[in-house]
C-alpha positions, 0 to 999 in steps of 0.5 A: 690491333688484334693479336690475330692480325698478320702483324706481329704484336709487341710485348706491350700489345700483349699486356693490353690484350688480357681479355683476348688471351682469356677468350682464346684460351677457352676456345683452344682445342684441348686434345691438341693442347694435351698432345703438345704437353705430353711431348714436353714431358722429360720421358719423351725427350730422354731426360730424367727427373732424378736429382742424381747423387751427392757424388754425381749430379748436375753440379758435380758435372760442372766441378761445383761441390755441393754442401751439407748445410749445417750453416743456415738459410744464407743466400750465398749457399743457395738458401733452403732446400725447396719442399717436394710440393714446391718442386711439383708446383714449379714443374707443373707451371712450366708447361703452360702459358698464362697472363701474369697480371691474371695470375698475380691477381689470383695468387696474390689474393690466395696467399693474402687469405692464407696469411691473413693479410689484406693483399699480397704480391709475389716478388723476386725475394725480400730485397725486391720487396723492399725496393718495390715497396719504396717505389710504390710508396713514392709514386703509387700507380701514377703513370707519369711519375712512374716513368720519371722515377727515379730522377723525379719523384713525388716523395724523396725520403725514407726514414730508418731508425738507427736500430734498423740500419743493415746491409739489406736496406740497400733495397731502399738506397738503390731506388735513389731515396734519401735515407733519414736516420733517426735515433729517438721518438722526438727525432722521428716525429720532427723528420716525419715531413711531407717529403717522406715516402715510407718508414723502413723497420728491420724486424728484430728484438730491438724493434720489439720495445722502446720508443722506436718499436714497430708499434710506436713507429706505426702509431706516429707514422699513421698520424701523418699518413706515412706507410710503414714497411717491416723487413721480416725476410728470415722470419716465420710468417705467423698468422695473424701477422704481428706486424700488420696487427701492430699497424704496419702497412707492408711486410716483406718475407723471403720465400727461400728461407723458412718457408722453403719455397723458391730461392728467387721468390719473396712476399710483399704482404699488407695494404691491398692498394700498396701491394698492387702498386708494387706489382704495377712497378714490377715486371712485366710492366715497363716501370722502375722494377722491370728488372725484377721479373718473377716467373710463373714457376716462382709464383706457383712455387711460393704459393705451394710453400705457403700452402704447406706452411699451414700444414707443417708440424712446426713443433715436430720440426723443432724436436727433430732438429734438437734430436739431430743436435743431441746425436752430434753431441753424443758423438763428440762427448767422449773427446777430451776438453769438449763442452756443449752449449745449446743456443735458442733463437732470440726471435722469429728469424731462423727459428731453430736451436743451435749447438755450440761445441767448445774445446781446448785446441792445445788438447785436441791440436786443432782450432775451430777456424782450422776445423771449419776450413777442413770440413769445407774442403772435405768430402763430403763438404760440410759447412758449419755455422762458424768456428773460433780459435786462432793459433797461437794466441787464442786456442780456446776454440768452438764451432756451431751447428745449425740444423735448420736446413739439414735433411734426415741422415745428415746429422750423422754425416756432420757428426762423423766429419767433426769427430774425424777432424777433432780426433785425427787432426792434421799437423798444424803448427804455429805461424813462423814470426819473423824477428824484428820489425821494419819501420813503417810509421808515417803516411803511405799512399796506397793504390788498390787494384780491384778485379775491375777498376782501381782505388786510391787510399791513404794510411797514416800509421803509428808504430810501437814495436811490432804493433801498428795502429792508425787511420785509413782514408778511403775515396769516400769512407774512413776507418781505424787501422790496427795490425802488426809488423814482424820483420817485413811482413805486415798485416792491417785490418779495419772495419769501415762504416758505410751507409747502413753497413760496414766493409771489413778490410784485411791487408797482408803484404811485404814491406821493402824500404819505402814501398809495400805490396800485397793482397787485401781480403774483402770478405763477400766482396772478394780479394784485391791487390795493393801497392803502397809508397811512403809519402 
């Protein structure tokens, strides 16, 4: 069917018509096209490209408070601040229509050449790179198996060394692959069967040495023709690539961390056929990864970030970050009981020095936990890389500053905010502890009300005065409980091992005879309410 017939083409027809589209683009009248582009300019529509001010911008108008980022490239606080060249590339890309297969062929080859890799595909982030790599290694570009995936598959397993289990291996799990966890070279070789689609390794100091180092894993996997994927999301994309040199077939990177590209972009580098197979599995193609839609703006934005990566003076950046930390230290040094510790990065992830400030909260009247909360609630809002100290049992306090994503001038904002909080603390007091302790030993049936849905658990508690211990039996996973009971006020906490990860539960509530109720804080997973009845 011609794209120029009267019948409206489907999206699938467009995917088939790459050549027709290219020819049409050559024949288009450029003067009319240029006029259309000019009409799209913000100035023509009364719009402004100004970012606003920290007090008045696109976010504050919504009631969302921007952050002075002394924490790092965390997705929850939107990663990094994209480079000017990235913004420019994304802006220019927004004016044009292109065929995505053609664009990815060119950009993939361009980025691969810049980073010294055989091939490259741009993804919607490193987690998408993990998932697409898994599918590419499972069924390649076989159209029948691709359409049957994930319910039917040629290969069903992915091996992950125990040292590489982490929350981000969800990218493997979400494809439905069976995780095979190994803890020795002997176990690895025994599990390396024809069912294995891929080996996943997390780039970390643990993967640098020992029997299950990246190099050793690659050597063993190569003998069985099993591809190895290295998750280097937060690392610097060094040239030559150390993991490809070690024998890895694929390496994944985040585009929105050290490269300061688009937050919703990532790179899958490595074997040319596998990177192309990953693109085949991704949007705009109707395969498993149809939901992983990377736009022309992100594709051109990450290309610009990679171009700038090769031009940036990384040694000068390190010196600049250290100078900011020295400025903060100088501002805080006159305060009583403060000491300072500089933390150097252990590997290529988040490669920036950090400053840890220690003090005695008995002297300065504020703990690190209280200070970080105060700065988060302040104006300007400053987010630090963690704080320690709990009133009254642990008054030895600290905070950590990560300059990685700060901008020039923000070191003074951070220094002033910390100084003000330490030198003029709010009036904090020790929590009131109720006398006595209700009797709660025994078995409890616990109902948890989530935002959407309910859960049922069982607690088995032991009591020694006000100290509590016991077990938490969930619907799928179990954990060990520790906590306290003062009067009728109960607190319980646990760390529940789940697949490659852990869930932190912090229960608070009130006991009333054989019943209890309260709230539970699940960290990044939000809060829920709970009610319990003694068995």
